[in-house]
N, C-alpha and C positions, 0 to 999 in steps of 0.2 A: 436323192437323199443325203444331205446334210450334215454332218455329223462335228458335233465342236465339242473340245474338251480344255479346261483350263486347270491350270495347277500353281499354287504360290511357292516359290523357293526362294534361298537367299545365293546371289552371285556377287564376286569382288569385282571393284569401282577402282581402277587403275586412274590415277590423277597425277600430272606432272606439270611443270611450267610454275612459274612465278604468282601468278593470276591462277592457277589449276585451270588453265581455258585446255589442256588434251586431257581426254578422257574419253576411255574406253572400258568395257568389259575384260574380265582375264578369261583367257583361251588357252588349253593344253591339246596336241596333237589336233588342230582344228575345231575344237569341240570346247562351248560353252561352259566353265567352269560353273556347277551348282548343288548347294547341299541343302537338305532338308530344315538344317536348322542353324542360327545365327552363330551358334557357339563351335561348330563342326565348318562353316566356311572360316572364322578367324580361326581356329587351329590350323586350316591351308595356307591360308595368310601368313602368319607367324613362321610356322615350319619352310615354308617357300621362299617370302621374302622379307623375313625378318633381319635379313643382314645389313636391309636400311637403313635399321635406327641405329646402326653402329658405324656407319659410313657418311662422314659430317660431310664429304667431298662430295657424295649424290645426293645429300640433301641439298648443298648450296648452288649457288650459280656456275655454271651456265645449266646446268643440270635440275635443281628443283624438284628431285624427288621424294615422294611421302609412300607410307606403308598403303597399300592399297586397301576400302574401306567395305565392309560388307553392305550389301544395300537390298533390299527385299523386289524379286521381280515376279510378274505373271507371264507363265510361258502360257499360249493359247495356242491350239493345234485346230484347224477348222479343214475338214475332206469333205468334196464335194466328189460327188461320183457321176459321170456323165453317162447317159443312157447309149445303151450298146447298138450300135447300126444290125442291122437285120440284112 
């Protein structure tokens, strides 16, 4: 038996480097940070990373940090059960 489930949510994407070559999703306590709406994700980003906007030293060389952006992600889960040995 195979069970599949998927859902669409909003995650935060961290980008840094002069040409934004470093990118990864936002994690907290080893868990991907996702919200049901774009607005909720934007509020989280501004609450947690809003200080970057005021820090010119972080937005310039050598860091090139920018505020993370909300991106739509599709989370898919597939569960496959194996036959039990008798």
